[in-house]
C-alpha positions in Angstrom: -59.4 -43.9 171.6 -61.0 -46.7 173.7 -59.8 -50.1 174.8 -62.3 -52.7 173.5 -62.5 -56.4 172.8 -62.1 -57.7 169.2 -63.0 -61.2 168.1 -60.0 -62.5 166.3 -60.7 -66.3 166.2 -63.7 -68.6 166.2 -63.8 -72.4 166.2 -66.2 -75.3 166.6 -66.1 -79.0 167.0 -68.8 -81.6 166.7 -68.1 -85.3 167.5 -68.3 -87.5 164.4 -71.3 -89.7 165.4 -74.5 -88.4 163.9 -77.8 -89.5 165.6 -80.9 -88.9 163.5 -84.5 -88.7 164.6 -85.1 -92.1 163.0 -82.2 -93.5 165.1 -84.0 -92.4 168.3 -87.1 -94.5 167.4 -85.0 -97.5 168.5 -85.0 -96.3 172.1 -88.3 -94.4 172.5 -91.8 -94.0 171.1 -91.2 -91.1 168.7 -90.9 -90.2 165.0 -89.0 -87.9 162.8 -92.2 -86.0 162.1 -93.1 -85.6 165.8 -89.6 -84.2 166.7 -89.3 -82.0 163.6 -92.7 -80.4 164.0 -92.1 -79.5 167.7 -88.4 -78.6 167.6 -87.1 -78.2 164.0 -84.4 -80.8 164.9 -83.5 -83.5 162.3 -80.3 -84.8 163.8 -77.7 -84.2 166.5 -74.0 -85.2 167.2 -73.3 -87.5 170.2 -70.0 -88.7 171.4 -69.3 -92.4 170.5 -66.9 -93.3 173.3 -67.1 -93.4 177.0 -63.7 -91.9 177.3 -64.5 -88.6 175.5 -64.9 -85.7 177.9 -66.4 -82.2 177.7 -62.9 -80.7 177.9 -61.8 -82.9 174.9 -64.5 -81.2 172.8 -63.5 -77.8 174.2 -59.9 -78.5 173.3 -60.7 -79.1 169.6 -62.8 -76.0 169.3 -60.2 -73.9 171.1 -57.4 -75.1 168.8 -59.4 -74.0 165.8 -60.2 -70.6 167.2 -56.6 -70.0 168.3 -55.3 -71.1 164.9 -57.6 -68.6 163.2 -56.4 -65.9 165.6 -52.8 -66.9 165.2 -52.1 -67.3 168.9 -50.5 -70.0 171.0 -51.5 -71.2 174.5 -48.7 -69.1 176.0 -50.3 -66.0 174.6 -53.5 -66.4 176.6 -54.1 -64.3 179.7 -57.4 -66.1 180.8 -59.7 -68.9 180.0 -63.5 -68.9 180.5 -65.3 -72.2 179.9 -69.1 -72.3 179.9 -70.6 -75.8 180.5 -73.4 -77.6 182.4 -71.8 -81.0 181.7 -68.5 -80.9 183.5 -65.8 -83.6 183.3 -66.1 -84.0 187.1 -68.1 -82.6 190.0 -65.0 -80.7 190.9 -62.5 -79.2 190.0 -63.9 -77.1 187.2 -63.6 -78.2 183.6 -61.7 -75.1 182.7 -58.6 -76.4 184.5 -58.7 -79.6 182.5 -58.9 -77.6 179.3 -56.0 -75.4 180.5 -53.9 -78.5 181.1 -54.6 -80.0 177.7 -53.8 -76.6 176.0 -50.6 -76.3 178.0 -51.3 -72.9 179.5 -50.5 -73.3 183.2 -50.6 -70.4 185.6 -53.4 -68.2 184.1 -56.9 -68.0 185.5 -59.2 -70.8 184.2 -62.8 -70.1 185.2 -65.9 -72.2 184.8 -69.2 -70.4 183.9 -72.4 -72.2 185.1 -75.1 -70.2 183.4 -76.5 -73.0 181.2 -77.7 -71.9 177.7 -76.7 -68.3 178.5 -73.2 -69.3 179.6 -71.3 -68.3 176.5 -72.6 -64.8 176.5 -72.0 -64.5 180.3 -68.4 -65.8 179.7 -67.9 -63.4 176.8 -69.2 -60.5 179.0 -66.7 -61.2 181.7 -63.8 -61.6 179.3 -64.9 -58.3 177.7 -64.8 -56.5 181.1 -61.3 -57.8 181.8 -60.1 -56.5 178.5 -61.8 -53.1 178.7 -60.3 -52.5 182.1 -56.8 -53.5 180.9 -56.6 -56.5 183.2 -56.2 -58.9 180.2 -55.1 -58.6 176.7 -56.1 -61.9 175.2 -58.8 -64.2 176.5 -60.2 -67.6 175.3 -63.9 -68.2 175.8 -65.4 -71.6 175.2 -68.8 -73.3 175.4 -68.7 -77.1 175.5 -71.2 -79.8 176.3 -71.7 -83.5 176.3 -75.4 -84.1 176.9 -75.7 -87.6 175.5 -74.3 -89.2 178.6 -76.8 -87.5 180.9 -80.2 -88.0 179.1 -83.1 -90.3 179.8 -83.1 -91.9 176.4 -86.5 -93.6 176.8 -90.1 -92.8 176.0 -90.5 -91.3 179.5 -87.7 -88.9 178.9 -88.2 -88.2 175.2 -89.5 -84.6 175.5 -86.1 -83.5 176.8 -83.8 -86.2 175.3 -84.6 -85.4 171.7 -83.6 -81.8 172.1 -79.9 -82.1 173.0 -76.6 -82.7 171.2 -72.9 -82.6 172.0 -70.4 -80.1 170.7 -68.1 -77.2 171.5 -67.4 -73.7 170.2 -64.7 -71.3 171.1 -63.7 -67.6 170.6 -60.5 -65.6 171.1 -61.0 -62.0 172.2 -58.1 -59.6 172.0 -57.7 -56.0 173.2 -58.0 -53.3 170.5 -57.7 -49.6 170.5 -60.9 -48.4 168.9 -61.0 -44.9 167.4 -64.3 -45.2 165.4 -66.8 -47.4 167.3 -69.3 -47.0 164.4 -67.2 -48.9 161.9 -64.4 -50.8 163.7 -64.7 -54.4 164.7 -65.3 -54.9 168.4 -67.9 -56.0 171.0 -70.2 -53.1 171.5 -71.9 -54.3 174.6 -73.2 -57.3 176.6 -76.3 -57.5 178.8 -77.0 -60.1 181.4 -80.1 -61.1 183.4 -81.4 -63.8 185.6 -84.6 -64.7 187.6 -84.3 -67.7 190.0 -88.1 -67.7 190.5 -88.4 -70.2 187.7 -85.3 -72.3 188.5 -87.2 -75.6 188.8 -88.9 -75.1 185.4 -85.7 -76.3 183.6 -83.3 -78.2 185.8 -81.6 -81.4 186.9 -82.6 -82.0 190.5 -79.7 -84.2 191.5 -77.0 -85.0 192.4 -76.6 -82.2 194.8 -76.7 -81.0 198.4 -80.4 -80.1 198.4 -81.9 -83.5 197.7 -81.4 -85.3 201.1 -78.8 -86.5 203.5 -76.6 -87.8 200.8 -75.6 -86.2 197.5 -76.6 -89.2 195.5 -78.4 -92.4 196.5 -79.9 -95.5 194.7 -83.4 -93.9 195.4 -82.4 -90.7 193.7 -81.2 -92.6 190.6 -84.3 -94.9 190.6 -86.6 -91.8 190.7 -84.6 -90.5 187.7 -83.8 -87.2 189.5 -80.4 -87.2 187.7 -82.1 -86.4 184.4 -83.2 -83.0 183.1 -86.8 -81.9 183.8 -88.5 -79.2 181.8 -91.8 -77.2 181.9 -91.7 -76.7 178.2 -94.7 -74.4 178.0 -93.3 -72.0 180.6 -89.8 -72.0 179.0 -91.3 -71.1 175.6 -93.5 -68.3 177.0 -90.6 -66.7 178.9 -88.1 -67.2 176.0 -90.1 -65.5 173.4 -90.6 -62.6 175.8 -87.1 -62.2 177.2 -85.1 -62.7 174.0 -86.6 -59.8 172.1 -86.3 -57.6 175.3 -82.6 -58.5 175.5 -82.0 -57.7 171.8 -83.8 -54.4 172.1 -81.7 -53.6 175.2 -78.4 -54.0 173.3 -79.6 -52.0 170.3 -80.9 -49.1 172.4 -77.7 -49.1 174.4 -75.7 -48.5 171.3 -78.1 -46.4 169.2 -78.3 -49.1 166.6 -81.5 -49.7 164.6 -82.8 -53.2 164.0 -82.3 -53.0 160.3 -78.7 -52.1 160.7 -78.0 -55.6 162.1 -76.7 -57.9 159.3 -77.0 -61.2 161.1 -78.7 -62.7 164.1 -77.1 -65.7 165.7 -79.5 -66.8 168.5 -79.1 -69.6 171.0 -80.4 -72.8 169.5 -82.9 -74.3 171.9 -85.9 -74.8 169.7 -86.5 -73.6 166.1 -90.1 -72.6 167.0 -88.7 -70.2 169.7 -86.3 -68.6 167.2 -89.0 -68.3 164.6 -91.4 -66.6 167.1 -88.7 -64.2 168.2 -87.9 -63.2 164.7 -91.6 -62.8 163.8 -92.4 -60.7 166.8 -89.5 -58.3 166.1 -90.0 -58.2 162.4 -86.6 -59.7 161.6 -86.4 -61.1 158.0 -85.8 -64.9 158.1 -82.7 -64.6 155.8 -81.0 -62.6 158.6 -81.4 -65.4 161.1 -78.7 -68.1 161.1 -79.9 -71.4 162.7 -78.0 -74.6 163.3 -80.5 -76.5 165.4 -81.7 -78.7 162.5 -78.3 -80.5 162.3 -76.8 -80.0 165.7 -79.8 -79.7 168.1 -79.3 -77.8 171.4 -75.7 -77.8 172.6 -76.6 -75.2 175.3 -73.5 -73.1 176.1 -71.9 -74.1 172.8 -74.7 -73.1 170.4 -73.7 -69.5 169.7 -70.0 -70.0 169.1 -70.8 -73.1 167.0 -73.3 -71.0 165.0 -70.7 -68.2 164.5 -68.0 -70.7 163.4 -70.4 -72.5 160.9 -71.7 -69.2 159.6 -68.1 -68.0 158.9 -67.2 -71.2 157.2 -70.3 -70.9 154.9 -69.6 -67.3 154.1 -72.8 -66.1 155.8 -70.7 -64.2 158.4 -68.2 -61.7 156.9 -65.9 -59.1 158.4 -67.6 -55.8 159.1 -71.0 -57.3 159.7 -73.1 -56.1 162.7 -74.1 -59.2 164.6 -76.6 -59.7 167.4 -76.8 -62.7 169.6 -79.2 -63.6 172.4 -79.8 -66.6 174.6 -82.4 -67.8 177.1 -82.1 -70.8 179.3 -82.2 -72.5 182.7 -82.2 -70.3 185.7 -84.0 -68.6 184.2 -81.1 -66.7 182.6 -81.1 -64.5 179.5 -78.5 -62.3 177.8 -77.6 -60.5 174.7 -74.5 -59.1 172.9 -74.0 -56.8 170.0 -70.7 -56.8 168.1 -69.2 -55.9 164.8 -67.5 -58.9 163.3 
C-alpha cells in the first residue's frame, strides 16, 4: 500500500465577457481568418471590470473544485496558486485567495512557472501528499492577461493569443494498493532551460531594467508588454512536449495507446496538432479548448479538465496525460488516472 495523490475535485471559471476575433479588428489591423489560421483561436474571455482581480477568478474556480470534492476551506492543508498576472507585485496572489476562501494559517504559495505553472504546482502538492506532510491540497491556475496586453497592431502577434480565466484542482491523500487500476497521480516531470528566457517574456517592470523598477521611458518603449520569438517557441515546444510525454509514459511502463485522453497546455492549436501528429496520437484523443478560451497560461490545463468532465469527455478511470511548454523556457508533464 502506497500513499498517493488522488484528484477529487476540478473546477473552472471564465469571466462572462467574450471577445471574438472580429471584435479585435476594432483595435488592430487583423482579421478572423488571420488569427484562426495561425492560432486556431476564434474567441477569448476578458474581464469587463477594472475591479476584477486574478484572485477573484481563482476563488470562483476553487469553489467549484472544492464543491465537487466535498471539502470546505477549513479542510485544506495547503494552497498552491500558479499565475504570471498577480494581483500585486507583492505579496503573492495565493494569500489573497486564501483570505477570500477563509482559510487562514495554512501555507499559501505562489508558483511563477508561466504556462507550466499548474503542473509545477501539482507536482509540489503531490510530493507533500506522498511524504505525508499534507492530506488535502488546493492547486489553482489563474490569469488576467487582458489588462497587460498591447492591444494594437504593433502588439497583435501576442495580444490575440491570450485570454482570462482560472482552473482549480483538489488533491487528497489516498492509500493505493493497485497502481495499475486505482485513481491517482502516477508521476510528474519538470524541466527548465533559462538559455531562452528572453524569447518569451515581459522585460519590465523589474530590477534588471535600470536604476528604477518602472519609469515613463520603460512604459513609452512598451517594455511592460509581452515579447515573443514565435518561431523559436514553436520549434522548442514541438520538441519538448513529446519528450515530456514519453518521459512520463516510460517512467510508469505505460504505452501511448493506453492513454485515453490528452489534455495539453493551450498555447497554439498548431503546436498541439504538431505534437499529436509527431507522436501518432489520434485527434479524437486530444481535448482542446483554445478555440473558445485562447491561452490562459497557468489555467489552461485545469480549465481543460473541468470542461472535458462537464462534456463527458473525461470519465472516472481514464488514463490522462498532460504536458505544457512555456516561458522560461519551462516544460513539464504529468500522467494520472482520473
